[in-house]
Every structure is written in structure tokens, then in C-alpha cells.
TISE-619684 format. One record per residue (C-alpha): residue number from 1; residue in one letter; x, y, z. Coordinates in nm, 2 decimals. Layout:
% TISE-619684
seq->NUM | type->a | px->X | py->Y | pz->Z
...
% end
This chain:
% TISE-619684
seq->1 | type->m | px->0.00 | py->0.00 | pz->0.00
seq->2 | type->k | px->0.13 | py->0.35 | pz->-0.09
seq->3 | type->k | px->0.19 | py->0.58 | pz->0.20
seq->4 | type->i | px->0.13 | py->0.96 | pz->0.23
seq->5 | type->l | px->0.30 | py->1.17 | pz->0.49
seq->6 | type->i | px->0.11 | py->1.46 | pz->0.64
seq->7 | type->a | px->0.32 | py->1.73 | pz->0.83
seq->8 | type->e | px->0.10 | py->1.96 | pz->1.04
seq->9 | type->d | px->0.17 | py->2.11 | pz->1.39
seq->10 | type->d | px->-0.20 | py->2.19 | pz->1.46
seq->11 | type->r | px->-0.29 | py->1.86 | pz->1.63
seq->12 | type->i | px->-0.67 | py->1.93 | pz->1.62
seq->13 | type->f | px->-0.66 | py->2.01 | pz->1.25
seq->14 | type->l | px->-0.43 | py->1.71 | pz->1.18
seq->15 | type->k | px->-0.67 | py->1.47 | pz->1.37
seq->16 | type->l | px->-0.96 | py->1.60 | pz->1.17
seq->17 | type->l | px->-0.77 | py->1.57 | pz->0.84
seq->18 | type->v | px->-0.67 | py->1.21 | pz->0.91
seq->19 | type->s | px->-1.02 | py->1.11 | pz->1.02
seq->20 | type->k | px->-1.17 | py->1.25 | pz->0.69
seq->21 | type->l | px->-0.90 | py->1.08 | pz->0.48
seq->22 | type->k | px->-0.96 | py->0.74 | pz->0.64
seq->23 | type->k | px->-1.24 | py->0.67 | pz->0.40
seq->24 | type->f | px->-0.98 | py->0.66 | pz->0.12
seq->25 | type->g | px->-0.79 | py->0.39 | pz->0.29
seq->26 | type->d | px->-0.81 | py->0.16 | pz->0.00
seq->27 | type->h | px->-0.59 | py->0.40 | pz->-0.19
seq->28 | type->f | px->-0.32 | py->0.49 | pz->0.06
seq->29 | type->d | px->-0.20 | py->0.46 | pz->0.42
seq->30 | type->i | px->-0.14 | py->0.78 | pz->0.63
seq->31 | type->l | px->0.17 | py->0.87 | pz->0.83
seq->32 | type->t | px->0.18 | py->1.19 | pz->1.04
seq->33 | type->a | px->0.44 | py->1.43 | pz->1.17
seq->34 | type->g | px->0.40 | py->1.73 | pz->1.40
seq->35 | type->d | px->0.67 | py->1.94 | pz->1.25
seq->36 | type->g | px->0.92 | py->1.95 | pz->0.96
seq->37 | type->q | px->1.20 | py->1.78 | pz->1.16
seq->38 | type->e | px->0.98 | py->1.48 | pz->1.25
seq->39 | type->a | px->0.87 | py->1.46 | pz->0.88
seq->40 | type->i | px->1.23 | py->1.45 | pz->0.77
seq->41 | type->e | px->1.31 | py->1.16 | pz->1.01
seq->42 | type->i | px->1.02 | py->0.97 | pz->0.86
seq->43 | type->l | px->1.13 | py->1.03 | pz->0.51
seq->44 | type->r | px->1.48 | py->0.90 | pz->0.60
seq->45 | type->k | px->1.34 | py->0.57 | pz->0.72
seq->46 | type->t | px->1.02 | py->0.51 | pz->0.53
seq->47 | type->k | px->0.92 | py->0.50 | pz->0.16
seq->48 | type->v | px->0.67 | py->0.77 | pz->0.11
seq->49 | type->s | px->0.46 | py->0.82 | pz->-0.21
seq->50 | type->a | px->0.34 | py->1.18 | pz->-0.14
seq->51 | type->l | px->0.39 | py->1.46 | pz->0.10
seq->52 | type->v | px->0.13 | py->1.69 | pz->0.24
seq->53 | type->t | px->0.27 | py->1.98 | pz->0.45
seq->54 | type->d | px->0.18 | py->2.29 | pz->0.63
seq->55 | type->i | px->0.42 | py->2.59 | pz->0.59
seq->56 | type->q | px->0.42 | py->2.74 | pz->0.94
seq->57 | type->m | px->0.56 | py->2.48 | pz->1.18
seq->58 | type->p | px->0.81 | py->2.47 | pz->1.46
seq->59 | type->k | px->1.17 | py->2.32 | pz->1.45
seq->60 | type->k | px->1.18 | py->2.30 | pz->1.07
seq->61 | type->d | px->0.90 | py->2.47 | pz->0.87
seq->62 | type->g | px->0.74 | py->2.37 | pz->0.55
seq->63 | type->f | px->1.01 | py->2.54 | pz->0.34
seq->64 | type->e | px->1.29 | py->2.35 | pz->0.50
seq->65 | type->l | px->1.09 | py->2.02 | pz->0.46
seq->66 | type->l | px->1.03 | py->2.09 | pz->0.09
seq->67 | type->a | px->1.39 | py->2.18 | pz->0.04
seq->68 | type->y | px->1.50 | py->1.85 | pz->0.20
seq->69 | type->t | px->1.24 | py->1.65 | pz->0.00
seq->70 | type->n | px->1.35 | py->1.82 | pz->-0.32
seq->71 | type->a | px->1.72 | py->1.74 | pz->-0.26
seq->72 | type->n | px->1.68 | py->1.38 | pz->-0.13
seq->73 | type->h | px->1.34 | py->1.25 | pz->-0.27
seq->74 | type->p | px->1.28 | py->1.46 | pz->-0.59
seq->75 | type->v | px->1.02 | py->1.22 | pz->-0.72
seq->76 | type->i | px->0.78 | py->1.26 | pz->-0.43
seq->77 | type->p | px->0.49 | py->1.49 | pz->-0.52
seq->78 | type->c | px->0.42 | py->1.76 | pz->-0.27
seq->79 | type->f | px->0.10 | py->1.93 | pz->-0.16
seq->80 | type->v | px->0.11 | py->2.25 | pz->0.05
seq->81 | type->m | px->-0.16 | py->2.36 | pz->0.30
seq->82 | type->t | px->-0.14 | py->2.73 | pz->0.38
seq->83 | type->a | px->-0.35 | py->2.99 | pz->0.54
seq->84 | type->h | px->-0.16 | py->3.28 | pz->0.38
seq->85 | type->s | px->-0.20 | py->3.21 | pz->0.01
seq->86 | type->r | px->-0.20 | py->3.50 | pz->-0.24
seq->87 | type->p | px->-0.41 | py->3.40 | pz->-0.54
seq->88 | type->e | px->-0.22 | py->3.62 | pz->-0.79
seq->89 | type->i | px->0.10 | py->3.44 | pz->-0.71
seq->90 | type->r | px->-0.05 | py->3.09 | pz->-0.69
seq->91 | type->q | px->-0.18 | py->3.13 | pz->-1.04
seq->92 | type->r | px->0.17 | py->3.20 | pz->-1.16
seq->93 | type->m | px->0.32 | py->2.90 | pz->-0.97
seq->94 | type->p | px->0.47 | py->2.64 | pz->-1.21
seq->95 | type->r | px->0.34 | py->2.29 | pz->-1.16
seq->96 | type->d | px->0.68 | py->2.14 | pz->-1.09
seq->97 | type->l | px->0.66 | py->2.25 | pz->-0.73
seq->98 | type->v | px->0.34 | py->2.18 | pz->-0.54
seq->99 | type->r | px->-0.03 | py->2.18 | pz->-0.54
seq->100 | type->f | px->-0.18 | py->2.44 | pz->-0.30
seq->101 | type->f | px->-0.47 | py->2.41 | pz->-0.07
seq->102 | type->t | px->-0.58 | py->2.72 | pz->0.12
seq->103 | type->k | px->-0.72 | py->2.65 | pz->0.46
seq->104 | type->p | px->-1.00 | py->2.58 | pz->0.50
seq->105 | type->f | px->-1.04 | py->2.34 | pz->0.21
seq->106 | type->e | px->-1.24 | py->2.04 | pz->0.11
seq->107 | type->v | px->-1.05 | py->1.73 | pz->0.23
seq->108 | type->d | px->-1.22 | py->1.53 | pz->-0.05
seq->109 | type->d | px->-1.05 | py->1.76 | pz->-0.31
seq->110 | type->l | px->-0.71 | py->1.70 | pz->-0.15
seq->111 | type->a | px->-0.77 | py->1.32 | pz->-0.15
seq->112 | type->k | px->-0.88 | py->1.32 | pz->-0.52
seq->113 | type->q | px->-0.56 | py->1.51 | pz->-0.61
seq->114 | type->i | px->-0.34 | py->1.27 | pz->-0.42
seq->115 | type->i | px->-0.51 | py->0.97 | pz->-0.57
seq->116 | type->r | px->-0.48 | py->1.12 | pz->-0.92
seq->117 | type->v | px->-0.10 | py->1.17 | pz->-0.87
seq->118 | type->l | px->-0.05 | py->0.83 | pz->-0.71
seq->119 | type->d | px->-0.22 | py->0.65 | pz->-0.99
seq->120 | type->r | px->0.01 | py->0.81 | pz->-1.25
seq->121 | type->d | px->0.29 | py->0.60 | pz->-1.39
seq->122 | type->i | px->0.61 | py->0.78 | pz->-1.33
seq->123 | type->p | px->0.89 | py->0.65 | pz->-1.56
seq->124 | type->k | px->1.19 | py->0.50 | pz->-1.36
seq->125 | type->g | px->1.47 | py->0.75 | pz->-1.33
seq->126 | type->v | px->1.26 | py->1.06 | pz->-1.40
seq->127 | type->v | px->1.35 | py->1.34 | pz->-1.16
seq->128 | type->h | px->1.09 | py->1.61 | pz->-1.07
seq->129 | type->g | px->1.31 | py->1.86 | pz->-0.90
seq->130 | type->i | px->1.18 | py->2.20 | pz->-0.79
seq->131 | type->s | px->1.29 | py->2.50 | pz->-1.00
seq->132 | type->a | px->1.44 | py->2.81 | pz->-0.83
seq->133 | type->v | px->1.15 | py->3.01 | pz->-0.98
seq->134 | type->s | px->0.89 | py->2.80 | pz->-0.80
seq->135 | type->f | px->1.06 | py->2.81 | pz->-0.47
seq->136 | type->l | px->1.12 | py->3.19 | pz->-0.48
seq->137 | type->r | px->0.76 | py->3.25 | pz->-0.57
seq->138 | type->m | px->0.65 | py->3.05 | pz->-0.27
seq->139 | type->i | px->0.88 | py->3.25 | pz->-0.04
seq->140 | type->e | px->0.72 | py->3.57 | pz->-0.18
seq->141 | type->m | px->0.37 | py->3.43 | pz->-0.14
seq->142 | type->e | px->0.43 | py->3.34 | pz->0.23
seq->143 | type->k | px->0.61 | py->3.67 | pz->0.30
seq->144 | type->k | px->0.91 | py->3.48 | pz->0.45
seq->145 | type->s | px->1.23 | py->3.65 | pz->0.56
seq->146 | type->c | px->1.54 | py->3.44 | pz->0.49
seq->147 | type->l | px->1.88 | py->3.39 | pz->0.34
seq->148 | type->l | px->1.85 | py->3.11 | pz->0.09
seq->149 | type->e | px->2.13 | py->2.92 | pz->-0.08
seq->150 | type->v | px->2.04 | py->2.79 | pz->-0.42
seq->151 | type->t | px->2.25 | py->2.53 | pz->-0.60
seq->152 | type->v | px->2.20 | py->2.49 | pz->-0.98
seq->153 | type->p | px->2.41 | py->2.24 | pz->-1.18
seq->154 | type->e | px->2.70 | py->2.40 | pz->-1.37
seq->155 | type->m | px->2.66 | py->2.73 | pz->-1.19
seq->156 | type->p | px->2.83 | py->2.91 | pz->-0.90
seq->157 | type->r | px->2.64 | py->2.89 | pz->-0.56
seq->158 | type->g | px->2.36 | py->3.14 | pz->-0.55
seq->159 | type->l | px->2.23 | py->3.34 | pz->-0.25
seq->160 | type->f | px->1.89 | py->3.51 | pz->-0.22
seq->161 | type->y | px->1.81 | py->3.75 | pz->0.06
seq->162 | type->f | px->1.44 | py->3.81 | pz->0.13
seq->163 | type->e | px->1.27 | py->4.04 | pz->0.38
seq->164 | type->k | px->0.90 | py->3.96 | pz->0.44
seq->165 | type->g | px->0.87 | py->3.81 | pz->0.10
seq->166 | type->v | px->1.05 | py->4.10 | pz->-0.09
seq->167 | type->l | px->1.37 | py->4.00 | pz->-0.27
seq->168 | type->f | px->1.64 | py->4.25 | pz->-0.16
seq->169 | type->d | px->1.96 | py->4.10 | pz->-0.31
seq->170 | type->a | px->2.11 | py->3.80 | pz->-0.49
seq->171 | type->v | px->2.47 | py->3.69 | pz->-0.55
seq->172 | type->s | px->2.61 | py->3.42 | pz->-0.77
seq->173 | type->g | px->2.99 | py->3.41 | pz->-0.83
seq->174 | type->d | px->3.08 | py->3.76 | pz->-0.96
seq->175 | type->l | px->2.72 | py->3.84 | pz->-1.05
seq->176 | type->k | px->2.52 | py->4.05 | pz->-0.80
seq->177 | type->g | px->2.18 | py->4.20 | pz->-0.77
seq->178 | type->e | px->1.93 | py->4.15 | pz->-1.05
seq->179 | type->e | px->2.19 | py->4.01 | pz->-1.28
seq->180 | type->a | px->2.26 | py->3.73 | pz->-1.04
seq->181 | type->a | px->1.89 | py->3.67 | pz->-0.97
seq->182 | type->m | px->1.81 | py->3.63 | pz->-1.33
seq->183 | type->a | px->2.10 | py->3.40 | pz->-1.40
seq->184 | type->i | px->2.00 | py->3.16 | pz->-1.12
seq->185 | type->m | px->1.63 | py->3.17 | pz->-1.21
seq->186 | type->a | px->1.72 | py->3.08 | pz->-1.57
seq->187 | type->g | px->1.89 | py->2.76 | pz->-1.46
seq->188 | type->q | px->1.77 | py->2.40 | pz->-1.42
seq->189 | type->p | px->1.59 | py->2.25 | pz->-1.12
seq->190 | type->a | px->1.78 | py->2.34 | pz->-0.81
seq->191 | type->s | px->1.85 | py->2.24 | pz->-0.45
seq->192 | type->f | px->1.79 | py->2.47 | pz->-0.16
seq->193 | type->q | px->1.93 | py->2.53 | pz->0.19
seq->194 | type->f | px->1.84 | py->2.80 | pz->0.44
seq->195 | type->l | px->2.14 | py->2.97 | pz->0.60
seq->196 | type->q | px->2.16 | py->3.17 | pz->0.92
seq->197 | type->f | px->1.99 | py->3.50 | pz->0.89
seq->198 | type->p | px->2.26 | py->3.78 | pz->0.89
seq->199 | type->d | px->2.28 | py->4.00 | pz->1.19
seq->200 | type->r | px->2.37 | py->4.31 | pz->0.99
seq->201 | type->q | px->2.13 | py->4.50 | pz->0.76
seq->202 | type->v | px->2.16 | py->4.39 | pz->0.40
seq->203 | type->a | px->2.16 | py->4.67 | pz->0.15
seq->204 | type->r | px->1.88 | py->4.64 | pz->-0.11
seq->205 | type->r | px->2.03 | py->4.60 | pz->-0.46
seq->206 | type->i | px->1.71 | py->4.46 | pz->-0.63
seq->207 | type->l | px->1.43 | py->4.71 | pz->-0.68
seq->208 | type->s | px->1.23 | py->4.52 | pz->-0.95
seq->209 | type->p | px->0.94 | py->4.30 | pz->-0.84
seq->210 | type->l | px->1.02 | py->3.93 | pz->-0.84
seq->211 | type->a | px->0.76 | py->3.87 | pz->-1.12
seq->212 | type->d | px->0.94 | py->4.11 | pz->-1.35
seq->213 | type->l | px->1.28 | py->3.94 | pz->-1.29
seq->214 | type->i | px->1.13 | py->3.60 | pz->-1.36
seq->215 | type->a | px->0.98 | py->3.73 | pz->-1.69
seq->216 | type->r | px->1.31 | py->3.87 | pz->-1.79
seq->217 | type->a | px->1.50 | py->3.56 | pz->-1.69
seq->218 | type->e | px->1.26 | py->3.35 | pz->-1.90
seq->219 | type->t | px->1.32 | py->3.57 | pz->-2.20
seq->220 | type->l | px->1.70 | py->3.56 | pz->-2.14
seq->221 | type->q | px->1.68 | py->3.18 | pz->-2.12
seq->222 | type->e | px->1.51 | py->3.16 | pz->-2.46
seq->223 | type->e | px->1.76 | py->3.40 | pz->-2.63
seq->224 | type->i | px->2.08 | py->3.24 | pz->-2.50
seq->225 | type->s | px->2.18 | py->2.89 | pz->-2.61
seq->226 | type->e | px->2.30 | py->2.62 | pz->-2.38
seq->227 | type->d | px->2.66 | py->2.65 | pz->-2.50
seq->228 | type->e | px->2.65 | py->3.03 | pz->-2.44
seq->229 | type->w | px->2.53 | py->2.97 | pz->-2.08
seq->230 | type->e | px->2.82 | py->2.73 | pz->-2.02
seq->231 | type->d | px->3.07 | py->2.99 | pz->-2.16
seq->232 | type->i | px->2.92 | py->3.26 | pz->-1.94
seq->233 | type->f | px->2.94 | py->3.06 | pz->-1.62
seq->234 | type->s | px->3.28 | py->2.90 | pz->-1.69
seq->235 | type->e | px->3.41 | py->3.26 | pz->-1.70
seq->236 | type->v | px->3.25 | py->3.33 | pz->-1.36
seq->237 | type->l | px->3.38 | py->3.01 | pz->-1.21
seq->238 | type->d | px->3.73 | py->3.08 | pz->-1.34
% end
């Protein structure tokens, strides 16, 4: 039987969610975690077919859990439950990341989405990693303050600094500000790690809205060939 993992720190809501999902027991078994850290421990020991997670949780939040899942279990489909969703950003969210459910939601709708994903045949070896664009949009949507490390293959390490969901700065090799942000966003599916938030005030070098940077990065990606990208970043790495 396939297993789904639900990470939610609100015990009352979690109990209600599990009780309503039990009628779908012929499709999946349910595992639960009270925070992101507990969910990670389960993922390390147990084969899980789908992850359902809240965002605001103690110890490790939903962002850290998604980052871990993306890096270590990239074929696991993810579903996010949030009370702070912004529809205009949700509509722009690429499908590679997650399926969003804004609290309160119909549990049957969640179950149907899970079953639909679990019933899909996923070719062996296919990797469904999270793109940098998807992750950054979710940080904006949840108005999170953070220092995020983004690793994209064949590129220097990237750093993004957010304050309450607003992108203040980005760095990648010798690239800084908007130039660095667009280069990272134009890359392939990435891995993510949250770093210690800096004590000092970070100067804001990025003034354009995140949506504008993403649009420009997508245009840039279409205009520059793969060989040209390799030349650009080989120069940076040197």
C-alpha cells in the first residue's frame, strides 16, 4: 500500500484531516508528523509516495521540509496547505513545485488530487526537481524573511536575501543583484538550503518586483543557447 505523509503542527486540524481521509484507505495509508523535523526523520526511514505539508511549523518549517524533499526525494509529489496564500502568485506558480490548498479546504478535493497523482505511472529515473523560480515565488507568497542558498548544476552557488517576501539581493559568483537573480532563475531544477539570517542589515540592490525578474529571466533563457550559458558561467567560475 502506498503511504502519504502529512506534516502539520496543529494537532486538532491534523486529527480532523486524518479522520476524513480514512475513507480513502483503499488507496493509501497515512503517516503523520507534528513538524518538519519529524517529517524528515520519517522520510529518511520510510518509503513515502506523497507529502502533504503545512508551511508554518516549529523546529523545521514547510520550506525546509520541501527543500529536504527536493534534494533527497525529488520524485515525491508535494501538496502544501497554507492559510496565507495569495491567489495572484498561486496562479503563476509552475506545476513542478506543489499543489496548493488554502485553509479551510475540502478534504475530498485533497484526497482526489493525491489519488490522481499516485495513480500516474512515473517512468523510472525521472526526476521532478523544484525549480528556483517555483521556490522563490512561494517565499514571496508566504512573505518569508530568509537567506536562501540555491545550487544549480554547472553554476556558482547562488544566494537570495528576502525580507518579508520581498527580494532584496542576490549573489552568484561575480554576479550581483538583478543580474545574479536572473542567472539563477534561468537555470535548471535546483537544490535549496536556508542559511543563518545575517545580523547586519543587508543593502537592497534589487528594486524590480520578483515577477518582472522572472519574466526577464525566461526571456533571457530563450535567447541564449545552452553553449553560451556554459561559456558565461565557466568565466564566472574561473
